[in-house]
MILUM-388111 format. One line per 2 residues: number of its first residue (from 0); for each residue x, y, z of C-alpha. Coordinates in steps of 0.25 Angstrom, whole numbers. Example, Ala and Ser with C-alpha at 12.3 -4.5 7.8 and 13.67 -1.06 7.14 Angstrom:
% MILUM-388111
0 = 49,-18,31 ~ 55,-4,29
//
This chain:
% MILUM-388111
0 = 34,-161,48 ~ 49,-162,43
2 = 49,-161,28 ~ 60,-167,19
4 = 58,-162,5 ~ 70,-170,0
6 = 64,-183,5 ~ 51,-179,-1
8 = 56,-179,-15 ~ 62,-192,-13
10 = 50,-199,-8 ~ 41,-192,-18
12 = 49,-198,-29 ~ 49,-212,-23
14 = 34,-211,-20 ~ 30,-207,-33
16 = 37,-219,-39 ~ 31,-229,-30
18 = 17,-224,-27 ~ 7,-235,-31
20 = -2,-225,-38 ~ 9,-218,-45
22 = 13,-221,-59 ~ 27,-229,-59
24 = 34,-218,-67 ~ 29,-206,-58
26 = 40,-199,-51 ~ 42,-186,-44
28 = 44,-174,-52 ~ 59,-171,-55
30 = 64,-159,-46 ~ 65,-146,-53
32 = 76,-135,-52 ~ 85,-133,-39
34 = 80,-141,-27 ~ 80,-138,-12
36 = 89,-145,-3 ~ 84,-153,10
38 = 89,-141,18 ~ 82,-131,10
40 = 69,-139,10 ~ 70,-139,25
42 = 71,-124,25 ~ 59,-123,15
44 = 51,-130,26 ~ 53,-119,36
46 = 47,-108,28 ~ 46,-98,39
48 = 57,-95,50 ~ 63,-83,57
50 = 75,-74,59 ~ 80,-69,72
52 = 88,-56,70 ~ 94,-54,84
54 = 108,-48,88 ~ 114,-35,93
56 = 106,-27,82 ~ 94,-31,91
58 = 100,-22,102 ~ 106,-11,93
60 = 94,-9,85 ~ 101,-12,72
62 = 99,-21,60 ~ 113,-23,57
64 = 124,-22,68 ~ 137,-15,65
66 = 145,-26,72 ~ 150,-17,83
68 = 138,-20,93 ~ 142,-24,107
70 = 139,-38,111 ~ 133,-31,124
72 = 121,-26,116 ~ 115,-40,114
74 = 107,-42,126 ~ 92,-47,124
76 = 85,-45,137 ~ 75,-57,136
78 = 80,-66,125 ~ 70,-78,123
80 = 74,-88,111 ~ 61,-96,114
82 = 52,-83,112 ~ 59,-80,99
84 = 58,-94,93 ~ 44,-96,98
86 = 40,-84,91 ~ 46,-89,78
88 = 39,-103,80 ~ 26,-96,83
90 = 27,-88,70 ~ 29,-101,62
92 = 44,-100,60 ~ 52,-113,58
94 = 65,-107,62 ~ 74,-95,66
96 = 87,-89,61 ~ 95,-81,71
98 = 105,-70,67 ~ 116,-77,75
100 = 125,-66,70 ~ 121,-54,62
102 = 130,-44,54 ~ 134,-37,67
104 = 142,-50,71 ~ 135,-52,85
106 = 133,-67,87 ~ 121,-72,95
108 = 129,-84,99 ~ 142,-84,107
110 = 151,-87,95 ~ 165,-91,99
112 = 170,-83,87 ~ 166,-69,92
114 = 164,-61,104 ~ 153,-53,97
116 = 142,-62,102 ~ 132,-65,113
118 = 143,-70,122 ~ 147,-55,124
120 = 133,-50,126 ~ 126,-47,139
122 = 115,-57,135 ~ 115,-68,145
124 = 128,-63,149 ~ 135,-68,136
126 = 130,-82,138 ~ 119,-81,128
128 = 117,-88,114 ~ 106,-83,105
130 = 109,-93,95 ~ 108,-105,105
132 = 95,-99,111 ~ 88,-97,98
134 = 92,-110,92 ~ 88,-118,104
136 = 74,-111,105 ~ 72,-114,90
138 = 74,-129,93 ~ 65,-128,105
140 = 54,-122,96 ~ 56,-131,84
142 = 62,-120,75 ~ 75,-121,67
144 = 86,-112,70 ~ 95,-104,60
146 = 107,-95,60 ~ 110,-82,54
148 = 125,-79,53 ~ 128,-65,47
150 = 140,-67,37 ~ 143,-52,39
152 = 149,-48,53 ~ 151,-33,56
154 = 157,-36,69 ~ 168,-46,65
156 = 182,-41,63 ~ 185,-50,52
158 = 173,-49,43 ~ 176,-48,28
160 = 189,-55,31 ~ 192,-70,29
162 = 193,-72,45 ~ 178,-69,46
164 = 173,-81,38 ~ 180,-90,48
166 = 173,-83,59 ~ 159,-83,52
168 = 160,-98,49 ~ 164,-101,63
170 = 152,-94,68 ~ 143,-102,58
172 = 149,-115,63 ~ 145,-110,78
174 = 131,-108,74 ~ 130,-121,66
176 = 136,-130,77 ~ 131,-124,90
178 = 116,-122,88 ~ 109,-134,83
180 = 102,-136,69 ~ 102,-123,61
182 = 92,-123,49 ~ 99,-111,42
184 = 111,-102,42 ~ 107,-88,37
186 = 118,-80,29 ~ 115,-65,28
188 = 119,-58,15 ~ 124,-45,22
190 = 139,-44,21 ~ 149,-33,24
192 = 149,-19,27 ~ 151,-9,38
194 = 154,-16,52 ~ 162,-16,65
196 = 171,-27,61 ~ 179,-29,74
198 = 180,-14,75 ~ 184,-10,61
200 = 171,-3,58 ~ 172,-4,43
202 = 165,-9,31 ~ 169,-23,26
204 = 165,-29,13 ~ 165,-43,9
206 = 163,-51,-4 ~ 151,-59,0
208 = 152,-69,-12 ~ 165,-74,-6
210 = 169,-69,8 ~ 160,-79,16
212 = 164,-91,7 ~ 150,-95,8
214 = 151,-109,2 ~ 161,-113,14
216 = 152,-105,24 ~ 140,-112,20
218 = 147,-126,20 ~ 148,-124,35
220 = 133,-124,36 ~ 131,-136,27
222 = 142,-143,36 ~ 136,-140,50
224 = 121,-138,47 ~ 118,-146,34
226 = 103,-143,34 ~ 104,-128,37
228 = 100,-119,25 ~ 108,-107,22
230 = 103,-93,19 ~ 109,-82,11
232 = 105,-73,-1 ~ 108,-85,-10
234 = 108,-97,-1 ~ 113,-107,-1
236 = 100,-113,4 ~ 90,-102,4
238 = 91,-87,-1 ~ 87,-73,3
240 = 74,-68,-3 ~ 81,-55,-7
242 = 73,-46,3 ~ 71,-45,18
244 = 56,-43,17 ~ 52,-58,17
246 = 47,-58,3 ~ 50,-68,-7
248 = 48,-66,-22 ~ 37,-71,-30
250 = 41,-81,-36 ~ 51,-85,-26
252 = 59,-97,-32 ~ 67,-106,-22
254 = 79,-106,-32 ~ 90,-97,-36
256 = 100,-95,-47 ~ 113,-97,-39
258 = 122,-94,-52 ~ 118,-80,-51
260 = 128,-70,-45 ~ 127,-65,-31
262 = 122,-78,-25 ~ 129,-78,-11
264 = 125,-72,2 ~ 124,-57,1
266 = 124,-58,-15 ~ 113,-54,-25
268 = 99,-54,-21 ~ 95,-56,-36
270 = 84,-67,-37 ~ 83,-70,-22
272 = 68,-65,-20 ~ 62,-74,-31
274 = 73,-84,-33 ~ 77,-89,-47
276 = 70,-99,-56 ~ 75,-110,-59
278 = 88,-106,-51 ~ 100,-115,-48
280 = 98,-118,-33 ~ 86,-120,-23
282 = 88,-107,-15 ~ 74,-103,-8
284 = 72,-89,-2 ~ 71,-85,12
286 = 62,-73,15 ~ 69,-66,27
288 = 61,-54,34 ~ 60,-48,48
290 = 47,-46,55 ~ 52,-32,58
292 = 58,-22,49 ~ 72,-25,54
294 = 79,-38,56 ~ 83,-35,71
296 = 74,-31,82 ~ 71,-16,83
298 = 61,-10,93 ~ 58,0,83
300 = 52,-11,74 ~ 42,-16,85
302 = 31,-10,78 ~ 35,-14,64
304 = 34,-29,65 ~ 29,-35,52
306 = 14,-38,53 ~ 8,-52,52
308 = 2,-48,39 ~ 16,-44,34
310 = 22,-57,39 ~ 11,-65,32
312 = 14,-57,19 ~ 29,-61,20
314 = 26,-75,23 ~ 18,-77,11
316 = 29,-70,2 ~ 40,-78,8
318 = 35,-92,13 ~ 24,-91,3
320 = 34,-89,-9 ~ 42,-101,-5
322 = 53,-94,4 ~ 55,-96,19
324 = 52,-84,28 ~ 63,-80,38
326 = 56,-69,47 ~ 65,-62,56
328 = 60,-60,71 ~ 70,-51,78
330 = 71,-53,93 ~ 71,-40,101
332 = 80,-35,112 ~ 74,-44,122
334 = 77,-56,113 ~ 63,-59,110
336 = 54,-58,98 ~ 46,-45,100
338 = 31,-46,103 ~ 27,-38,90
340 = 34,-48,81 ~ 27,-60,89
342 = 14,-54,87 ~ 15,-52,72
344 = 21,-66,70 ~ 9,-72,78
346 = -1,-66,69 ~ 7,-70,57
348 = 7,-84,61 ~ -7,-84,65
350 = -11,-80,52 ~ -2,-90,45
352 = -8,-101,53 ~ -22,-97,51
354 = -19,-96,36 ~ -13,-110,34
356 = -21,-118,44 ~ -31,-124,34
358 = -27,-128,19 ~ -40,-125,12
360 = -35,-134,1 ~ -35,-147,10
362 = -44,-157,5 ~ -46,-151,-9
364 = -47,-161,-21 ~ -35,-159,-30
366 = -35,-161,-45 ~ -22,-159,-53
368 = -20,-157,-68 ~ -8,-167,-66
370 = -2,-176,-56 ~ 12,-182,-58
372 = 10,-196,-64 ~ -4,-197,-58
374 = 3,-201,-45 ~ -3,-199,-31
376 = 11,-195,-26 ~ 10,-182,-34
378 = -5,-180,-33 ~ -11,-166,-30
380 = -16,-171,-16 ~ -2,-170,-11
382 = -4,-155,-11 ~ -14,-156,1
384 = -8,-167,9 ~ 0,-158,18
386 = 13,-165,14 ~ 24,-157,7
388 = 31,-170,3 ~ 20,-173,-7
390 = 17,-165,-19 ~ 8,-164,-32
392 = 16,-165,-45 ~ 13,-166,-59
394 = 19,-173,-71 ~ 31,-166,-77
396 = 23,-162,-90 ~ 12,-155,-81
398 = 19,-144,-74 ~ 7,-134,-76
400 = -2,-142,-68 ~ -15,-138,-61
402 = -21,-142,-47 ~ -36,-140,-43
404 = -40,-140,-28 ~ -55,-142,-26
406 = -57,-138,-12 ~ -71,-143,-11
408 = -77,-130,-5 ~ -74,-115,-6
410 = -62,-111,2 ~ -56,-97,4
412 = -40,-95,4 ~ -30,-85,0
414 = -17,-93,2 ~ -12,-104,-8
416 = 0,-113,-2 ~ 9,-121,-12
418 = 21,-129,-10 ~ 30,-136,-20
420 = 38,-149,-17 ~ 52,-142,-16
422 = 61,-155,-18 ~ 56,-154,-32
424 = 60,-139,-34 ~ 52,-127,-37
426 = 43,-131,-49 ~ 31,-122,-50
428 = 33,-108,-56 ~ 19,-102,-57
430 = 5,-106,-53 ~ -9,-101,-52
432 = -21,-104,-43 ~ -36,-103,-47
434 = -49,-103,-39 ~ -62,-109,-44
436 = -72,-98,-45 ~ -85,-96,-53
438 = -82,-109,-60 ~ -69,-106,-65
440 = -54,-105,-61 ~ -49,-92,-57
442 = -34,-89,-54 ~ -32,-82,-40
444 = -17,-82,-39 ~ -4,-86,-46
446 = 10,-90,-40 ~ 24,-93,-44
448 = 35,-101,-36 ~ 30,-111,-25
450 = 42,-118,-19 ~ 41,-121,-5
452 = 28,-113,-3 ~ 19,-104,-10
454 = 9,-96,-3 ~ 0,-88,-13
456 = -8,-78,-5 ~ -20,-74,-13
458 = -34,-67,-12 ~ -44,-75,-4
460 = -50,-86,-14 ~ -62,-94,-11
462 = -64,-106,-20 ~ -66,-121,-20
464 = -56,-125,-30 ~ -41,-120,-33
466 = -33,-123,-45 ~ -17,-122,-45
468 = -11,-120,-58 ~ 4,-122,-60
470 = 6,-112,-72 ~ 22,-114,-73
472 = 31,-124,-67 ~ 45,-128,-70
474 = 42,-143,-67 ~ 29,-151,-63
476 = 23,-145,-50 ~ 27,-152,-37
478 = 17,-145,-26 ~ 17,-151,-12
480 = 6,-142,-6 ~ -6,-133,-9
482 = -14,-125,1 ~ -25,-115,2
484 = -26,-106,14 ~ -34,-94,19
486 = -27,-83,27 ~ -36,-76,38
488 = -41,-63,33 ~ -34,-52,40
490 = -35,-37,40 ~ -24,-29,32
492 = -15,-21,40 ~ -17,-6,38
494 = -8,4,31 ~ -1,15,39
496 = 4,27,31 ~ 8,42,35
498 = 9,54,26 ~ 20,64,25
500 = 12,73,35 ~ 12,62,45
502 = -2,57,44 ~ -4,42,46
504 = -15,34,39 ~ -19,20,41
506 = -27,12,31 ~ -31,-2,27
508 = -33,-7,13 ~ -48,-9,15
510 = -57,-1,23 ~ -64,-6,35
512 = -55,-10,46 ~ -52,-1,58
514 = -38,4,59 ~ -32,6,72
516 = -18,11,75 ~ -8,14,86
518 = 4,24,87 ~ 11,18,100
520 = 16,5,94 ~ 5,-4,99
522 = -3,-13,90 ~ -16,-7,86
524 = -28,-14,92 ~ -43,-12,91
526 = -43,-1,101 ~ -31,7,95
528 = -34,20,89 ~ -43,20,76
530 = -37,25,64 ~ -47,35,57
532 = -39,45,50 ~ -24,49,47
534 = -16,54,60 ~ -3,62,62
536 = 10,55,65 ~ 20,66,61
538 = 30,62,71 ~ 30,47,67
540 = 27,35,75 ~ 22,20,73
542 = 8,18,68 ~ 2,4,70
544 = -12,1,63 ~ -21,-11,62
546 = -34,-13,55 ~ -46,-19,63
548 = -58,-26,57 ~ -72,-21,62
550 = -76,-34,67 ~ -75,-42,81
552 = -84,-39,93 ~ -73,-31,100
554 = -61,-23,96 ~ -52,-34,101
556 = -58,-44,91 ~ -57,-36,79
558 = -48,-42,68 ~ -36,-34,64
560 = -25,-32,54 ~ -10,-33,56
562 = -4,-20,62 ~ 3,-10,53
564 = 14,-2,58 ~ 21,10,52
566 = 31,19,59 ~ 33,34,54
568 = 43,44,56 ~ 41,59,57
570 = 32,64,47 ~ 39,71,35
572 = 29,82,32 ~ 39,94,34
574 = 51,87,29 ~ 60,92,18
576 = 72,87,11 ~ 82,99,11
578 = 95,92,6 ~ 98,80,-2
580 = 112,75,-7 ~ 105,70,-20
582 = 92,65,-25 ~ 89,58,-39
584 = 78,63,-48 ~ 65,57,-43
586 = 72,53,-30 ~ 71,66,-22
588 = 75,67,-8 ~ 61,71,-4
590 = 57,57,-6 ~ 65,52,6
592 = 55,60,15 ~ 42,59,7
594 = 36,47,15 ~ 35,39,2
596 = 44,27,3 ~ 42,25,-12
598 = 49,38,-16 ~ 64,38,-14
600 = 76,48,-12 ~ 87,42,-21
602 = 100,46,-27 ~ 100,38,-39
604 = 99,48,-51 ~ 98,45,-66
606 = 113,49,-66 ~ 117,38,-56
608 = 117,35,-41 ~ 121,45,-31
610 = 128,37,-20 ~ 128,39,-5
612 = 130,47,3 ~ 117,54,0
614 = 109,63,10 ~ 96,70,13
616 = 92,81,22 ~ 78,83,27
618 = 71,95,35 ~ 61,89,44
620 = 53,103,44 ~ 55,104,59
622 = 64,100,71 ~ 60,85,74
624 = 65,76,84 ~ 72,64,77
626 = 74,50,83 ~ 78,43,70
628 = 76,42,55 ~ 71,32,45
630 = 76,28,32 ~ 67,20,22
632 = 74,13,10 ~ 67,11,-3
634 = 56,1,-3 ~ 56,-3,-18
636 = 64,-16,-16 ~ 77,-10,-20
638 = 89,-7,-11 ~ 97,3,-20
640 = 100,16,-13 ~ 95,10,1
642 = 103,18,12 ~ 110,9,22
644 = 120,19,28 ~ 116,33,33
646 = 118,45,42 ~ 106,53,47
648 = 108,67,52 ~ 99,77,60
650 = 100,93,60 ~ 92,104,66
652 = 96,114,54 ~ 100,105,42
654 = 114,110,43 ~ 121,104,56
656 = 120,89,55 ~ 131,84,65
658 = 133,69,66 ~ 123,59,61
660 = 111,57,70 ~ 111,42,64
662 = 120,34,55 ~ 121,20,51
664 = 116,9,42 ~ 103,4,38
666 = 106,-11,40 ~ 101,-21,31
668 = 92,-11,23 ~ 95,-17,9
670 = 89,-30,13 ~ 78,-24,22
672 = 74,-10,17 ~ 65,-6,29
674 = 63,8,35 ~ 76,11,43
676 = 74,18,57 ~ 86,24,63
678 = 84,30,77 ~ 93,41,82
680 = 101,39,96 ~ 92,50,101
682 = 81,60,95 ~ 86,73,89
684 = 78,85,84 ~ 81,89,70
686 = 75,96,58 ~ 84,90,47
688 = 89,76,45 ~ 100,71,35
690 = 100,57,30 ~ 113,52,23
692 = 113,40,15 ~ 128,34,16
694 = 126,21,10 ~ 116,13,2
696 = 113,-2,2 ~ 113,-3,-13
698 = 117,5,-25 ~ 123,19,-24
700 = 112,29,-22 ~ 103,32,-10
702 = 88,29,-9 ~ 79,34,2
704 = 64,31,3 ~ 61,39,16
706 = 68,45,28 ~ 61,48,41
708 = 63,53,55 ~ 59,46,68
710 = 53,54,79 ~ 57,51,94
//
């Protein structure tokens, strides 16, 4: 059902004044604080949609293209827009956003303003149009379509000059006038740096506060697509959540203080994760995250797709905290969503559908400590009528109200689902929930912000009565929905670890399940090798493990956990740091090879920062074939010292290094600080390696959690 919250608020006020059972003076509550626009309310309804990162990077195995990639590398072998869109719909997504142009400048539509596009690719003999095919497939399958158009363009000769703004706006107009209804335009915050720039091959910087003239650029969207919402770090319609892990803050307010400095695309991330209360504008959060470690498809990540359990955790910490979830599904080199991604999505969807199939609160008798004016229009029964246009509200003088649900029989649940009536603003600031147990009320969970939706995932509770207490509110509550749900019980995924000697261990939180594993990249089943004791994996590889319950009449019917996947490099038992440019006290270089991600080699001493370049030399203990290396950035939520440009050398004797075996950048590592794996063009034997940190993403010192070697 289409929902128009703006119309709801008008009708609500009218009904409350005319309902024969309502007192004549009863009126709807006054709105509180900043309020959502109609286009924002339409976006809130979606809750869950997807990203499609697809461009030349898919074929060059990069995250960020440099801008010098040939159009001829873009050549999907079996592109299928319907398969891509059907996968998203099957997962429950309400829309898809395509990277029509990423930072490399390659256009997935035949733009008349550049030759750097699909029209000069071999795909469909230059007659293809990815934007057209995806947008039309979205309409066929009932999904909304959105466009990502990178402001940064590492290919265009005029980037950082005024002429580029005209070019950029021309492309924006092409997308907004040639591909039907568009629900969002997504403006990335990455701006300026190294690039091809028409052959100049230089670094270009811009002032991202003023260069794009955002008010006039946004005006084009408002003119050509009035109901489209726009994304950037700070809006103007919805904001970045401040990370690329898909996790909203708790609380996560839908408002932001737009008077603070840095409120522009690519500006400050202060306050983005939790929002700001009361704020000056309604600017809710979007949680963007990829189903894989990277945003673009890499075959090396086929075994590292997020598990259904991880996707569920993200869902509860994004949609369940009032944000929208934007989950990236990167098409592979065929131009299809990979089978591993589909498998995880299907199990994720199956679990969600099973969880929310039955509202255990349905049919409960409700008793509220206060109902606004005693009017049926605002009665607590509205919480269970399945209509988000109705809501329970209290008198203005009774903001800290209570509500009791008598279920009539014991019920077991572990998810509480709440919604506020958004046209009246975000009103409730804290709440508590109690169960009736042993003749008394006992609290089982607390919560903060509600907004569009709050999913409180708790321990399993069995009771016949539940009490909601509003413990803090800026204005009288206006709640539109209340649900109690039970998740299917699933086995927890096992943990896989390896010590410095190369011994792999697999364990679960609770004893009992059988643990089975594979080393060949396949999914473990009930006939896979049984884990009984630690085993050696000194040369590295990928371990997959799954827990199986000891039930079912045959191995094929045993219930099982999600799969855990861990990829290890060469074991570091004989490694030794033999040289280091500098290490701060407590940040010794040996910490970069101790297999403990929480310990860091760093160059920030009490006397001050030691800037890059900084280097470390490691003796592997024996001559080893090297096919690549890994760099793990710090995992404490900080970006200071994170290396984003490097050189990597190999040597037989630790003296003759020659040219770098690899050199480049760790693209997008500040926003997405995941393990970086860099393959060499061909394997080489070496006893020593040297890692040189040439540049960092933030601050002026170097930090390394772990360095590793990949065997052929």
